[in-house]
Residue frames relative to the residue before (quaternion, step in Angstrom):
aa qw qx qy qz dx dy dz
M 1.0000 0.0000 0.0000 0.0000 0.00 0.00 0.00
F 0.7454 0.3996 -0.1883 0.4993 3.43 1.10 -0.85
G 0.6771 0.5142 -0.3151 0.4218 3.50 1.25 -0.42
K 0.3820 0.7453 -0.4700 0.2788 3.66 1.25 0.26
G 0.8363 0.1345 -0.1325 0.5148 3.60 -0.63 1.10
F 0.3525 0.7678 -0.4663 0.2623 3.57 1.39 0.36
A 0.6817 0.5315 -0.3236 0.3848 3.57 0.88 -0.84
P 0.6859 0.4255 -0.2907 0.5138 3.68 0.91 -0.83
L 0.6328 0.5121 -0.3738 0.4445 3.65 0.96 -0.49
S 0.6290 0.5005 -0.3327 0.4932 3.59 1.07 -0.82
I 0.6372 0.4789 -0.3631 0.4825 3.79 0.80 -0.69
L 0.6462 0.4860 -0.3527 0.4709 3.67 0.74 -0.85
T 0.6270 0.5271 -0.3483 0.4557 3.73 0.87 -0.85
A 0.7075 0.4865 -0.3026 0.4138 3.59 0.68 -0.95
V 0.6355 0.5273 -0.3055 0.4741 3.51 1.16 -0.69
A 0.6479 0.5353 -0.3031 0.4493 3.52 1.15 -0.91
V 0.6619 0.4923 -0.2903 0.4851 3.50 0.93 -1.06
A 0.6578 0.4755 -0.3610 0.4592 3.71 0.82 -0.74
A 0.6273 0.5095 -0.3543 0.4705 3.73 0.92 -0.83
A 0.6680 0.4808 -0.3440 0.4520 3.59 0.68 -0.94
A 0.6496 0.4893 -0.3832 0.4379 3.72 0.71 -0.82
A 0.6530 0.5688 -0.2905 0.4071 3.51 0.82 -1.04
M 0.7229 0.4285 -0.2522 0.4798 3.57 0.99 -0.97
V 0.6039 0.5528 -0.3808 0.4296 3.55 1.16 -0.50
F 0.7641 0.4000 -0.2188 0.4563 3.58 0.94 -0.82
F 0.7759 0.3312 -0.1226 0.5227 3.53 1.09 -0.86
Y 0.7758 0.3574 -0.2271 0.4678 3.68 0.83 -0.46
A 0.6865 0.4651 -0.2930 0.4760 3.73 0.92 -0.82
P 0.3702 -0.7246 0.4996 0.2971 3.63 -0.65 1.00
L 0.6400 -0.5127 0.4437 0.3615 3.45 -1.48 0.18
D 0.4662 -0.6532 0.4897 0.3408 3.64 -0.95 0.79
A 0.5394 -0.6513 0.4379 0.3052 3.63 -0.89 0.97
D 0.7583 0.3538 -0.2187 0.5020 3.63 0.91 -0.86
Q 0.8098 0.3324 -0.1708 0.4524 3.69 0.62 -0.96
G 0.4408 -0.7507 0.4328 0.2341 3.60 1.17 -0.22
F 0.8211 -0.2059 0.1440 0.5125 3.63 -1.04 -0.65
I 0.6369 0.5934 -0.3233 0.3712 3.57 1.02 -0.89
Q 0.5071 0.6369 -0.3904 0.4298 3.61 1.41 -0.30
K 0.6375 0.5830 -0.3500 0.3624 3.51 1.03 -0.53
I 0.4405 0.6392 -0.4246 0.4659 3.50 1.39 0.02
F 0.5016 0.6238 -0.4198 0.4278 3.69 1.12 -0.42
Y 0.7234 0.4409 -0.3261 0.4194 3.82 0.77 -0.71
V 0.6532 0.4171 -0.3493 0.5267 3.55 1.26 0.22
H 0.6630 0.5646 -0.2838 0.4013 3.49 0.89 -0.95
V 0.7316 0.4161 -0.2506 0.4783 3.57 0.75 -1.01
P 0.6506 0.4929 -0.3422 0.4655 3.65 0.82 -0.73
M 0.6164 0.5213 -0.3494 0.4757 3.62 0.91 -0.73
A 0.6778 0.4933 -0.3238 0.4387 3.67 0.83 -0.97
I 0.6871 0.4885 -0.3045 0.4434 3.59 0.92 -0.94
V 0.6666 0.4722 -0.3110 0.4858 3.66 0.99 -0.97
G 0.6511 0.5280 -0.3482 0.4196 3.54 0.90 -0.77
L 0.6786 0.4888 -0.3010 0.4582 3.59 0.93 -0.78
L 0.6102 0.5117 -0.3491 0.4939 3.65 1.13 -0.64
G 0.6002 0.5553 -0.3658 0.4445 3.53 1.00 -0.88
F 0.6565 0.5146 -0.3107 0.4557 3.66 0.82 -0.86
V 0.6185 0.5314 -0.3168 0.4845 3.51 1.07 -0.85
A 0.6639 0.5184 -0.2820 0.4593 3.50 0.84 -1.27
G 0.6186 0.5100 -0.3598 0.4772 3.70 0.96 -0.76
G 0.6855 0.4641 -0.3168 0.4629 3.68 0.80 -0.65
I 0.6326 0.5294 -0.3220 0.4647 3.67 1.08 -0.47
F 0.6238 0.4594 -0.3161 0.5477 3.57 1.28 -0.72
G 0.6048 0.5558 -0.3761 0.4288 3.67 0.89 -0.61
F 0.6444 0.5104 -0.3163 0.4735 3.53 0.95 -0.91
Q 0.6481 0.5321 -0.3251 0.4373 3.51 0.87 -0.97
H 0.6587 0.4950 -0.3136 0.4719 3.57 0.97 -0.82
L 0.6149 0.5129 -0.3591 0.4794 3.74 0.95 -0.70
R 0.7056 0.5192 -0.2598 0.4062 3.52 0.86 -0.89
S 0.7947 0.3143 -0.0821 0.5127 3.50 1.10 -1.13
G 0.3548 -0.7318 0.5053 0.2885 3.57 1.13 -0.57
D 0.4988 0.6364 -0.4687 0.3558 3.67 1.16 0.13
R 0.4551 -0.7275 0.4741 0.1971 3.35 -0.89 1.25
A 0.5088 0.6576 -0.3817 0.4038 3.56 1.22 -0.34
H 0.6520 0.5352 -0.2602 0.4698 3.45 0.99 -1.01
D 0.6384 0.4654 -0.3365 0.5124 3.68 1.14 -0.78
L 0.6323 0.5174 -0.3822 0.4317 3.67 0.87 -0.57
R 0.6306 0.5470 -0.3015 0.4607 3.53 1.02 -0.81
S 0.6787 0.4941 -0.2813 0.4648 3.47 1.02 -0.82
Y 0.6156 0.5749 -0.3112 0.4401 3.48 1.14 -0.86
V 0.6671 0.5167 -0.2591 0.4700 3.48 0.96 -1.11
A 0.6781 0.4755 -0.3321 0.4515 3.57 0.65 -1.04
I 0.6802 0.4610 -0.3490 0.4505 3.68 0.74 -0.82
H 0.5905 0.5602 -0.3814 0.4382 3.68 0.99 -0.88
L 0.7259 0.4244 -0.2820 0.4620 3.71 0.70 -0.99
S 0.6446 0.5136 -0.3571 0.4395 3.57 0.89 -0.50
I 0.6301 0.5209 -0.3494 0.4578 3.50 1.11 -0.54
V 0.6090 0.5156 -0.3566 0.4859 3.58 1.21 -0.61
L 0.6255 0.5152 -0.3537 0.4672 3.56 1.04 -0.81
A 0.6383 0.5878 -0.3190 0.3812 3.57 0.89 -0.96
V 0.6165 0.5233 -0.3315 0.4860 3.53 1.26 -0.94
G 0.6689 0.5199 -0.2811 0.4508 3.55 0.95 -0.91
V 0.5535 0.5759 -0.3559 0.4851 3.71 1.19 -0.53
L 0.7529 0.4383 -0.2380 0.4295 3.43 0.67 -1.15
A 0.6256 0.5464 -0.3060 0.4651 3.45 1.06 -0.69
T 0.6980 0.4727 -0.2359 0.4834 3.53 0.87 -0.85
G 0.6506 0.5184 -0.2876 0.4746 3.31 1.13 -0.82
A 0.6234 0.5161 -0.3449 0.4754 3.56 1.07 -0.70
I 0.6395 0.5236 -0.3536 0.4379 3.63 0.92 -0.91
W 0.6781 0.4937 -0.2983 0.4555 3.63 0.87 -1.16
A 0.6536 0.5270 -0.3363 0.4266 3.67 0.94 -0.84
K 0.6547 0.4778 -0.3402 0.4769 3.62 1.01 -0.75
A 0.7065 0.4587 -0.3377 0.4200 3.70 0.81 -0.65
S 0.7161 0.4658 -0.2469 0.4574 3.57 1.27 -0.84
W 0.8054 0.2509 -0.0796 0.5310 3.59 0.89 -1.07
G 0.4793 -0.6966 0.4294 0.3173 3.72 1.21 -0.09
H 0.6877 0.3545 -0.3105 0.5523 3.54 1.23 0.46
W 0.5569 -0.5940 0.4856 0.3181 3.52 -1.33 0.65
W 0.7975 0.0500 0.0704 0.5971 3.61 1.06 -0.88
V 0.0903 -0.7526 0.6514 0.0320 3.47 -1.13 0.76
W 0.2939 -0.8184 0.4753 0.1343 3.48 -0.27 1.40
S 0.6506 0.5436 -0.3043 0.4343 3.53 1.23 -0.54
E 0.5797 0.5633 -0.3712 0.4571 3.57 1.35 -0.05
P 0.4119 -0.7579 0.4292 0.2676 3.72 -0.23 1.29
M 0.6555 0.5562 -0.3450 0.3768 3.56 0.78 -1.13
L 0.6476 0.4905 -0.3308 0.4801 3.68 0.93 -0.97
T 0.7447 0.4480 -0.2965 0.3961 3.57 0.58 -1.03
S 0.6206 0.5562 -0.3444 0.4323 3.52 1.08 -0.65
Y 0.6307 0.5317 -0.3219 0.4647 3.51 1.07 -0.80
L 0.6339 0.5625 -0.3059 0.4338 3.48 1.03 -0.81
I 0.6138 0.5606 -0.2779 0.4814 3.48 1.13 -0.96
I 0.6538 0.4980 -0.3143 0.4752 3.57 0.93 -1.01
F 0.6572 0.4972 -0.3419 0.4516 3.64 0.88 -0.98
L 0.7121 0.4812 -0.3178 0.4004 3.63 0.77 -0.89
L 0.5782 0.5517 -0.3526 0.4868 3.48 1.33 -0.67
Y 0.7207 0.4169 -0.2939 0.4695 3.73 0.67 -0.76
C 0.5063 0.5985 -0.4409 0.4371 3.69 1.17 -0.18
C 0.6697 0.4810 -0.3421 0.4507 3.71 1.05 -0.40
Y 0.4504 0.7090 -0.4433 0.3130 3.70 1.27 -0.09
Q 0.7653 0.4222 -0.2311 0.4275 3.42 0.57 -1.10
P 0.6068 0.5290 -0.3410 0.4855 3.65 1.13 -0.68
L 0.6443 0.5182 -0.3054 0.4724 3.57 0.99 -0.91
R 0.6272 0.5624 -0.3077 0.4423 3.60 0.90 -1.00
F 0.8152 0.3578 -0.1117 0.4415 3.49 0.46 -1.38
S 0.4949 0.6312 -0.3880 0.4539 3.47 1.38 0.12
I 0.6553 0.4242 -0.2354 0.5790 3.60 1.38 -0.54
E 0.3092 -0.7904 0.5075 0.1487 3.59 -0.80 1.11
D 0.6182 0.5673 -0.3198 0.4401 3.45 1.11 -0.81
P 0.3922 -0.7544 0.4327 0.2997 3.73 -0.40 0.96
D 0.6358 0.5419 -0.3450 0.4278 3.71 0.95 -0.74
R 0.6730 0.4910 -0.2542 0.4914 3.54 1.07 -1.11
Q 0.5941 0.5756 -0.3374 0.4493 3.57 1.10 -0.72
A 0.6653 0.5295 -0.2374 0.4698 3.44 0.87 -1.14
R 0.6944 0.4756 -0.2826 0.4601 3.64 0.87 -0.98
A 0.6758 0.4674 -0.2913 0.4899 3.51 0.98 -0.87
A 0.6477 0.4884 -0.3623 0.4590 3.68 0.83 -0.56
S 0.6233 0.5672 -0.2972 0.4488 3.51 1.16 -0.71
V 0.6372 0.5101 -0.3040 0.4913 3.50 0.99 -0.86
F 0.6852 0.4686 -0.3213 0.4557 3.49 0.83 -0.94
A 0.6520 0.5206 -0.3483 0.4272 3.57 0.91 -0.86
V 0.6396 0.5245 -0.3215 0.4610 3.59 0.94 -0.70
T 0.6731 0.4959 -0.2877 0.4671 3.54 0.81 -1.04
A 0.7263 0.3917 -0.2809 0.4900 3.63 0.77 -0.91
G 0.6273 0.5610 -0.3698 0.3936 3.55 0.95 -0.41
V 0.6688 0.4460 -0.3217 0.5003 3.49 1.19 -0.59
F 0.5456 0.5909 -0.4095 0.4307 3.64 1.23 -0.24
V 0.6188 0.6031 -0.3811 0.3288 3.55 0.98 -0.98
P 0.7243 0.4433 -0.2848 0.4447 3.65 0.63 -1.07
V 0.6141 0.5548 -0.3412 0.4457 3.58 1.08 -0.86
N 0.6607 0.4984 -0.3160 0.4639 3.54 0.92 -0.94
F 0.5793 0.6101 -0.3120 0.4414 3.61 1.07 -0.99
M 0.7430 0.4475 -0.1996 0.4559 3.52 0.78 -1.21
A 0.6006 0.5641 -0.3205 0.4673 3.49 1.15 -0.59
V 0.6594 0.4861 -0.2681 0.5070 3.54 1.09 -0.98
R 0.6681 0.4910 -0.3258 0.4544 3.66 0.83 -0.73
A 0.6253 0.5111 -0.3670 0.4616 3.56 1.16 -0.48
V 0.5747 0.5517 -0.4456 0.4083 3.70 1.02 -0.26
E 0.3885 -0.7479 0.5028 0.1923 3.69 -0.86 0.94
S 0.7771 0.3480 -0.2062 0.4822 3.50 0.76 -1.02
V 0.2766 0.7385 -0.5812 0.2008 3.48 0.03 1.35
T 0.4385 -0.6627 0.5440 0.2695 3.67 -1.32 0.52
H 0.5796 0.6297 -0.3329 0.3959 3.52 1.06 -0.79
P 0.3874 -0.7210 0.5035 0.2768 3.73 -0.64 0.88
R 0.3030 -0.7356 0.5807 0.1729 3.44 -1.20 0.89
V 0.2936 -0.7451 0.5832 0.1360 3.56 -0.83 1.20
L 0.7905 0.2999 -0.1379 0.5159 3.45 0.55 -1.22
S 0.2633 0.8006 -0.4949 0.2117 3.64 0.09 1.19
T 0.4686 -0.6799 0.4588 0.3280 3.60 -0.89 0.55
A 0.5867 0.5290 -0.3423 0.5087 3.53 1.30 -0.35
G 0.5413 -0.6151 0.4294 0.3799 3.59 1.04 -0.29
S 0.4742 -0.7209 0.4453 0.2389 3.55 -1.02 0.86
G 0.4028 -0.7301 0.4582 0.3080 3.66 1.28 -0.30
M 0.4544 0.6551 -0.4999 0.3382 3.79 1.08 0.11
P 0.5637 -0.5705 0.4928 0.3377 3.30 -1.40 0.45
A 0.6871 -0.4916 0.3161 0.4316 3.69 -1.16 0.40
E 0.6660 0.5374 -0.2991 0.4220 3.43 0.94 -1.11
M 0.6544 0.4880 -0.2826 0.5037 3.71 1.04 -0.79
A 0.6795 0.4629 -0.3394 0.4570 3.51 0.84 -0.74
V 0.5974 0.5440 -0.3531 0.4717 3.74 0.92 -0.73
T 0.7173 0.4901 -0.2757 0.4114 3.47 0.82 -1.11
F 0.6653 0.4939 -0.3205 0.4591 3.47 1.18 -0.73
L 0.6291 0.5219 -0.3571 0.4521 3.64 1.04 -0.49
V 0.6468 0.4815 -0.3278 0.4923 3.59 1.11 -0.66
S 0.6548 0.4784 -0.3568 0.4638 3.52 1.01 -0.62
L 0.6590 0.5158 -0.3203 0.4439 3.62 0.99 -0.66
V 0.6237 0.5113 -0.3171 0.4990 3.54 1.20 -0.48
A 0.6172 0.4942 -0.3219 0.5208 3.66 1.08 -0.75
M 0.6864 0.4598 -0.3504 0.4413 3.66 0.76 -0.62
A 0.6293 0.5111 -0.3484 0.4706 3.56 1.11 -0.61
L 0.6513 0.5156 -0.3092 0.4630 3.56 0.97 -0.74
L 0.6356 0.4949 -0.3175 0.5003 3.56 1.04 -0.78
F 0.6181 0.4868 -0.3877 0.4803 3.74 0.95 -0.58
A 0.6592 0.5240 -0.3069 0.4435 3.63 0.80 -0.88
T 0.6703 0.5010 -0.3318 0.4355 3.54 0.99 -0.79
L 0.6702 0.4939 -0.2811 0.4775 3.41 0.91 -1.17
W 0.5991 0.5787 -0.3471 0.4310 3.71 1.03 -0.68
K 0.7217 0.4358 -0.2487 0.4769 3.46 0.90 -0.94
L 0.5836 0.5861 -0.3394 0.4480 3.49 1.16 -0.76
E 0.6882 0.4542 -0.2776 0.4930 3.61 0.79 -1.13
L 0.6581 0.5309 -0.3501 0.4032 3.71 0.83 -0.94
S 0.6167 0.5315 -0.3148 0.4879 3.52 1.17 -0.82
G 0.6826 0.5085 -0.3171 0.4183 3.48 0.68 -1.02
K 0.6782 0.4699 -0.2898 0.4850 3.63 0.94 -1.05
Q 0.6011 0.5790 -0.3435 0.4306 3.71 0.95 -0.64
A 0.6796 0.4830 -0.2580 0.4882 3.35 1.03 -1.12
A 0.6152 0.5198 -0.3472 0.4804 3.63 1.03 -0.69
I 0.7056 0.4625 -0.3174 0.4330 3.66 0.79 -0.86
E 0.6093 0.5451 -0.3509 0.4565 3.59 1.22 -0.59
L 0.6194 0.5910 -0.2794 0.4347 3.46 1.13 -0.98
R 0.6872 0.4683 -0.2524 0.4947 3.61 1.08 -0.93
R 0.6278 0.4996 -0.3527 0.4815 3.55 1.15 -0.52
L 0.6627 0.5293 -0.3108 0.4290 3.49 0.94 -0.76
R 0.6309 0.5242 -0.2941 0.4906 3.48 1.13 -0.83
A 0.6818 0.4835 -0.3174 0.4479 3.54 0.86 -0.89
R 0.6534 0.5236 -0.3010 0.4565 3.57 1.16 -0.59
L 0.5909 0.5726 -0.3033 0.4807 3.51 1.24 -0.61
E 0.6560 0.5087 -0.2749 0.4851 3.48 1.16 -1.05
L 0.6426 0.5363 -0.3067 0.4533 3.51 0.96 -0.90
D 0.6543 0.5274 -0.2692 0.4704 3.51 0.95 -0.91
A 0.6587 0.5095 -0.2805 0.4773 3.43 1.01 -0.87
E 0.6657 0.4863 -0.3160 0.4695 3.67 1.02 -0.78
R 0.6288 0.5295 -0.3326 0.4622 3.58 1.23 -0.69
S 0.6940 0.5111 -0.2753 0.4259 3.54 0.92 -0.85
E 0.5842 0.6212 -0.3707 0.3679 3.69 1.15 -0.54
P 0.6238 0.4848 -0.3816 0.4797 3.74 0.86 -0.58
L 0.6644 0.4977 -0.3391 0.4425 3.68 0.89 -0.68
A 0.6593 0.4878 -0.3323 0.4657 3.52 0.97 -0.62
D 0.6300 0.5214 -0.3508 0.4562 3.58 1.11 -0.67
A 0.6770 0.5414 -0.2681 0.4202 3.64 1.03 -0.70
R 0.5709 0.5939 -0.3462 0.4489 3.48 1.33 -0.37
P 0.5050 -0.6252 0.4787 0.3536 3.75 -0.96 0.71
A 0.5589 -0.5924 0.4731 0.3360 3.47 -1.29 0.72
P 0.5788 -0.6052 0.4156 0.3551 3.54 -1.14 0.83
G 0.7728 0.3021 -0.2001 0.5211 3.69 -0.77 1.12
A 0.5626 0.6051 -0.3887 0.4078 3.55 1.14 -0.21
A 0.4452 -0.6666 0.5353 0.2663 3.70 -0.85 0.87
A 0.3464 -0.7268 0.5499 0.2221 3.48 -1.03 0.86
V 0.4656 -0.6849 0.5200 0.2090 3.53 -1.02 1.10
P 0.3427 -0.7136 0.5477 0.2707 3.77 -0.65 0.90
A 0.5934 -0.5755 0.4404 0.3503 3.52 -1.11 0.70
G 0.7814 0.3262 -0.2554 0.4666 3.63 -0.98 0.75
Q 0.6365 0.4598 -0.3435 0.5152 3.69 1.13 0.05
């Protein structure tokens, strides 16, 4: 169910990632102030954007699960949030490296964008402990979906609140006033963003297919064990091989 279209998607993702890497190193010019370290921007910012969108997608799938009760939506929500948490770790790591090179500090607590992303990451770190603290599968899925919806609403609200802050050091890429990037940098950024989105979608489908296969395998194993238990009493009731049958009435 989840593996449909995976092969062409993976090929397209490989091409997009290769194109983005080539453009980052051979097409986009060096930044006049930061030099080569600025190229981390083409990884850091796309990961941040795709990660936030993944959290929102997890909330949307969680809402669909609460509305329909279809466990497939819960699985989609879980995988989207899981991958977004992984991307968030990459965002925080690359952001700290970039901050050290640009500002001389690994972290600047007065920077709203950095702090807000850390808050979102810590919020979603509670998702899996909450989910797996509940043993009943149905209650587990409902509680996880409620969390996904609530946190998914918080993500865009938090983003808009941070964007409303005027005194920020962090560069604004998606701005109505324009980012001021040269055309080569802007095109490279857009290609990198598309490549990151395709990579997220490919990993999402891959993990969904793997988890669905594991679920079907567990169901098949449980069915075989149940069939084996049912067949045992019938085997015990049969006469042993070579035993003479006793005529009725004797």
